[in-house]
C-alpha positions in Angstrom: -25.9 33.6 4.6 -23.9 32.6 1.5 -23.0 29.0 1.2 -20.6 27.1 -1.0 -19.8 23.4 -1.4 -16.9 23.3 -2.7 11.6 37.4 -7.7 12.5 39.6 -6.3 15.9 39.6 -7.9 19.1 40.8 -6.4 22.1 42.5 -7.9 25.4 42.4 -6.1 28.7 44.2 -6.1 31.9 42.5 -5.1 35.0 44.4 -4.5 38.1 42.3 -5.3 41.6 43.8 -5.5 40.2 47.3 -6.0 37.9 46.3 -8.8 34.2 46.6 -8.6 32.2 43.9 -10.4 28.5 44.8 -11.0 26.5 41.6 -11.4 23.5 41.3 -13.7 20.1 41.2 -12.0 18.9 37.7 -11.1 22.4 36.3 -10.6 24.9 36.4 -7.8 28.4 35.8 -9.1 31.1 35.0 -6.6 34.5 35.7 -7.9 37.3 34.2 -5.9 40.8 35.5 -6.8 43.3 33.0 -5.6 46.3 35.3 -5.8 48.1 35.4 -2.4 45.1 33.6 -0.9 45.6 30.0 -2.0 48.9 30.6 -3.6 47.4 29.0 -6.7 49.4 29.9 -9.7 51.0 28.4 -12.7 54.6 29.1 -13.6 54.5 29.5 -17.3 57.9 28.8 -18.7 57.7 31.3 -21.6 58.0 34.6 -19.7 57.2 33.0 -16.4 53.9 34.8 -16.3 51.7 34.3 -13.3 48.2 33.3 -14.3 45.7 34.0 -11.7 43.0 31.5 -11.3 39.5 32.9 -10.9 36.5 30.8 -10.2 33.1 32.2 -11.2 30.1 30.5 -9.8 26.6 31.3 -11.1 24.2 30.5 -8.4 21.1 31.0 -10.5 18.1 33.1 -9.9 17.8 33.9 -6.2 14.2 34.9 -5.5 12.7 36.3 -2.4 9.3 35.1 -1.1 7.1 38.2 -1.3 4.6 36.5 1.1 7.3 36.0 3.8 5.8 38.4 6.4 6.1 38.6 10.2 3.2 37.0 11.9 4.9 36.6 15.3 2.7 39.3 16.9 -0.5 37.6 15.8 -2.0 35.3 18.4 -4.7 32.8 17.5 -6.1 29.8 19.4 -8.1 27.8 16.9 -10.4 25.0 18.0 -11.5 22.2 15.7 -14.9 20.9 16.6 -15.3 17.2 15.9 -18.9 16.8 14.8 -18.0 13.4 13.6 -17.2 12.2 17.1 -20.2 14.0 18.6 -22.6 12.3 16.2 -21.3 8.8 16.1 -20.4 8.5 19.8 -23.9 9.3 20.8 -26.0 6.2 21.8 -28.9 5.7 19.5 -31.4 5.8 22.3 -30.1 9.3 23.1 -29.9 10.7 19.6 -33.3 12.3 19.7 -32.3 14.2 22.9 -29.0 15.2 21.3 -30.5 17.0 18.3 -31.4 20.3 20.1 -27.8 20.4 21.3 -26.4 19.8 17.8 -28.7 22.4 16.4 -27.4 25.0 18.8 -23.7 24.0 18.9 -23.4 23.7 15.1 -25.7 26.6 13.9 -23.9 27.2 10.6 -22.8 23.6 9.9 -25.8 21.5 10.6 -28.0 23.0 7.8 -25.3 22.3 5.3 -24.8 18.8 6.6 -28.5 18.1 6.4 -29.2 19.6 3.0 -26.0 19.6 1.0 -24.0 16.6 2.4 -26.4 13.8 3.5 -29.6 15.3 2.1 -32.1 14.4 4.9 -33.7 17.8 5.2 -34.4 20.1 8.2 -33.7 19.1 11.7 -37.1 20.4 12.6 -38.9 17.7 10.6 -40.7 15.0 12.6 -38.8 12.2 11.0 -35.4 13.8 11.2 -34.1 11.7 14.1 -34.9 8.4 12.3 -33.2 9.6 9.1 -30.1 10.6 11.2 -30.1 7.2 12.9 -30.2 5.5 9.5 -27.1 7.5 8.5 -25.0 6.7 11.5 -26.0 3.0 11.5 -25.5 2.4 7.8 -22.8 -0.3 7.5 -20.6 1.4 5.0 -20.9 4.8 6.7 -20.0 3.3 10.1 -17.0 1.5 8.6 -15.9 4.8 7.1 -16.2 6.5 10.5 -14.3 3.8 12.2 -11.4 4.0 9.7 -11.4 7.8 9.8 -11.1 7.7 13.6 -8.1 5.4 13.2 -6.4 7.7 10.8 -7.3 10.9 12.7 -7.5 10.0 16.4 -6.3 13.5 17.2 -6.0 16.6 15.1 -3.2 18.5 16.9 -1.0 18.9 13.8 -3.9 20.0 11.6 -4.9 22.5 14.3 -1.4 24.0 14.3 -1.3 24.2 10.5 -4.7 25.8 10.3 -3.7 28.2 13.0 -0.6 29.3 11.1 -2.6 29.8 7.9 -5.2 31.9 9.6 -2.6 34.0 11.3 -1.5 35.0 7.9 -5.1 35.7 7.1 -5.4 38.0 10.1 -2.1 39.7 9.1 -3.7 40.8 5.8 -7.2 41.2 7.1 -7.1 42.1 10.8 -10.7 43.2 10.8 -11.9 39.7 9.7 -13.1 36.9 11.9 -11.6 33.4 11.7 -14.2 30.9 10.7 -15.3 28.0 12.9 -13.7 24.7 11.9 -15.8 21.6 11.9 -14.9 18.0 10.9 -17.5 15.5 9.8 -18.0 12.2 7.9 -19.6 12.7 4.4 -19.6 9.2 3.0 -17.0 10.4 0.5 -19.0 13.4 -0.7 -17.7 17.0 -0.5 -14.2 17.4 0.8 -14.7 20.9 2.2 -17.8 23.0 2.7 -18.1 26.6 3.7 -20.6 29.0 5.1 -20.2 32.6 6.0 -18.4 31.9 9.3 -17.6 28.2 9.0 -15.3 25.7 7.2 -16.3 22.0 7.3 -13.8 19.3 6.6 -14.8 15.8 5.5 -12.0 13.8 7.1 -13.0 10.6 5.2 -11.9 12.3 2.0 -8.3 12.5 3.3 -7.4 9.0 4.5 -4.5 8.7 2.1 -3.8 7.9 -1.5 -3.6 4.2 -1.0 -6.6 3.8 1.3 -8.3 0.5 0.7 -11.8 1.9 1.3 -11.4 4.1 -1.8 -11.2 0.9 -3.9 -14.5 -0.4 -2.5 -16.7 2.4 -3.9 -18.4 1.8 -7.2 -16.8 3.0 -9.4 -13.4 3.3 -7.5 -11.9 6.7 -7.2 -9.6 7.4 -10.2 -5.9 7.9 -9.5 -5.9 11.6 -10.1 -8.5 12.1 -7.4 -6.8 9.7 -5.0 -3.6 11.6 -5.3 -5.4 14.6 -3.7 -7.0 12.5 -0.9 -4.3 12.8 1.7 -4.0 14.7 4.9 -1.4 17.1 3.6 -4.1 18.5 1.2 -6.5 19.5 4.0 -5.1 22.9 4.7 -4.6 24.0 1.1 -8.1 22.8 0.3 -9.5 24.7 3.3 -7.8 27.9 2.4 -8.9 27.6 -1.3 -12.5 27.1 -0.2 -12.3 29.9 2.3 -10.8 32.3 -0.3 -13.6 31.4 -2.7 -16.1 32.2 0.0 -14.6 35.5 1.0 -13.8 36.7 -2.5 -16.5 35.8 -4.9 -16.3 35.9 -8.7 -18.2 39.2 -9.0 -18.1 39.6 -12.8 -21.1 39.3 -15.2 -18.9 37.9 -18.0 -18.3 34.2 -17.3 -15.7 33.6 -20.0 -12.5 31.6 -19.9 -10.0 34.4 -19.2 -12.1 35.8 -16.4 -12.4 32.4 -14.8 -8.6 31.8 -15.2 -7.8 35.0 -13.5 -10.4 34.6 -10.8 -9.2 31.1 -9.9 -5.6 32.3 -10.2 -6.5 35.0 -7.7 -7.8 32.4 -5.3 -4.6 30.5 -5.6 -2.7 33.8 -5.1 -4.6 34.0 -1.8 -3.7 30.3 -0.9 -0.1 31.0 -1.6 -0.1 34.0 0.8 -1.8 31.9 3.5 0.8 29.1 3.1 3.9 31.0 1.9 6.4 28.2 2.6 4.4 25.3 1.3 5.7 23.8 -2.0 3.8 24.6 -5.2 3.3 20.9 -5.8 1.2 20.7 -2.6 -0.7 24.0 -3.1 -1.6 23.1 -6.7 -1.9 19.4 -6.3 0.5 18.9 -9.2 3.3 16.3 -9.5 6.8 17.7 -9.8 6.7 16.6 -13.5 3.4 18.4 -14.1 4.8 21.6 -12.5 7.9 21.4 -14.7 5.6 21.0 -17.7 3.8 24.2 -16.8 7.1 26.1 -16.3 8.5 24.8 -19.6 5.4 25.3 -21.7 3.9 28.5 -20.3 4.4 30.4 -23.6 3.0 27.5 -25.7 -0.1 27.1 -23.5 -0.9 30.8 -23.6 -0.3 31.0 -27.3 -2.6 28.1 -27.9 -5.4 29.8 -26.0 -4.9 33.1 -27.9 -4.5 31.6 -31.4 -7.6 29.4 -31.0 -9.6 32.4 -29.7 -10.5 30.6 -26.5 -9.9 33.4 -23.9 -13.2 35.1 -24.4 -15.2 31.9 -25.0 -18.0 31.7 -22.4 -19.3 28.3 -23.4 -19.7 26.3 -20.1 -18.1 23.2 -21.5 -15.0 25.1 -22.8 -14.5 27.0 -19.6 -14.9 23.9 -17.4 -12.4 21.7 -19.3 -9.6 24.3 -18.5 -10.4 25.1 -14.9 -11.8 22.0 -13.2 -9.9 19.1 -11.7 -9.1 16.1 -13.8 -6.2 13.9 -14.9 -4.8 16.4 -17.3 -5.8 19.3 -19.6 -6.7 17.6 -22.9 -5.7 20.4 -25.3 -2.2 20.7 -23.6 -1.4 17.0 -23.7 -1.3 14.1 -21.2 1.8 15.4 -19.5 0.0 18.6 -18.5 -1.9 18.9 -15.2 -5.6 19.7 -15.0 -6.2 23.4 -14.2 -3.0 24.4 -16.1 -4.9 27.4 -17.4 -5.5 28.4 -13.8 -1.8 28.3 -13.3 -1.5 30.8 -16.2 -4.1 32.9 -14.4 -2.1 32.9 -11.2 0.9 34.3 -13.1 -1.3 37.0 -14.6 -2.5 38.0 -11.2 1.1 37.9 -9.8 2.3 40.1 -12.7 -0.6 42.5 -12.2 0.3 42.9 -8.5 4.0 43.4 -9.3 3.8 45.9 -12.1 1.2 48.0 -10.5 2.7 48.0 -7.0 -0.5 46.9 -5.4 -1.3 45.8 -1.9 -2.4 42.2 -1.4 -5.8 43.3 -0.3 -6.3 45.4 -3.5 -5.6 42.4 -5.7 -8.0 40.2 -3.9 -10.9 42.7 -4.1 -10.4 43.4 -7.8 -13.1 41.8 -10.0 -12.4 43.6 -13.3 -10.5 40.7 -14.8 -10.0 42.4 -18.2 -8.4 45.3 -16.4 -6.1 42.9 -14.5 -5.1 41.3 -17.7 -4.4 44.6 -19.5 -2.4 46.0 -16.6 -0.5 42.8 -15.9 1.9 43.2 -18.9 1.7 39.4 -19.0 3.9 38.1 -21.8 5.2 34.6 -21.2 
């Protein structure tokens, strides 16, 4: 079992008074000739010529969402299993007896919870029950659980959103199995964990940007992290984590460009799973940060090329361009963190477009140099 903690453009023809106007790609031009329609004319004294008033409106680039596919025939009833409630609602004097049930009911999740999240070891150990009791009775942990239950008394909306995302998943991968969804309390550790058939969600990491509990940790969560700690980010984070689990890196060369394209490919997956979600939500960028990327795509790419960074495999160099943070240092404080991944996403999109590839083919490709070469990427 593998485990991780983790335009279309349109051209139009308008026929007006027997003239055909062919519009340039990317624009729709509406030409309204007001002759005999609105009786709008000017009587010019010299020659009394009739000047026809035409209004040309440029609507801008009108793009089609390539991930807008029909999932109406895909039925899915997804259940969210609340391990958090099961654990904390069990009376302490019954917890020993509950452990065999938890072990059976949460086969994939419990080992992750024990080893990767609260680090108390195997549930088979003789002292496991006491360690688990210490966790649930810890003052801070119990306060976190209480507050989380107030924020998330029910998960109906989350269930519907996850169902929709995984219906898109089944559209592209009908042979796949939808993972089990489990919620838990981590004590502000990992937001999402995954195993081969499971996605775990630490609800206490999504209490809201202004949650007072986030100020009480030492040190307090920085603002750039708090901005992502809201319920709206749960589904994008889950799909990103699941994409990373299903489509692993798979390339021996761990340089910057390979990581940019791989992470961009995972975001390409997330976009397909949530095709109508705004990019600011999917990427965790502010609107100003997204505008920065759009306005400075060429400059960012040129910087990486001219400074010979694309094929740099130094861990520190790779990390500073692809991990979360307040901004990307080399691109300035107005840039978002992971701006290089945003470039990678556009390389992947270009690769898919220019090679007329199916979505599944793109996701399974791990030759990132090939993807770059065939993408014709030139911002």
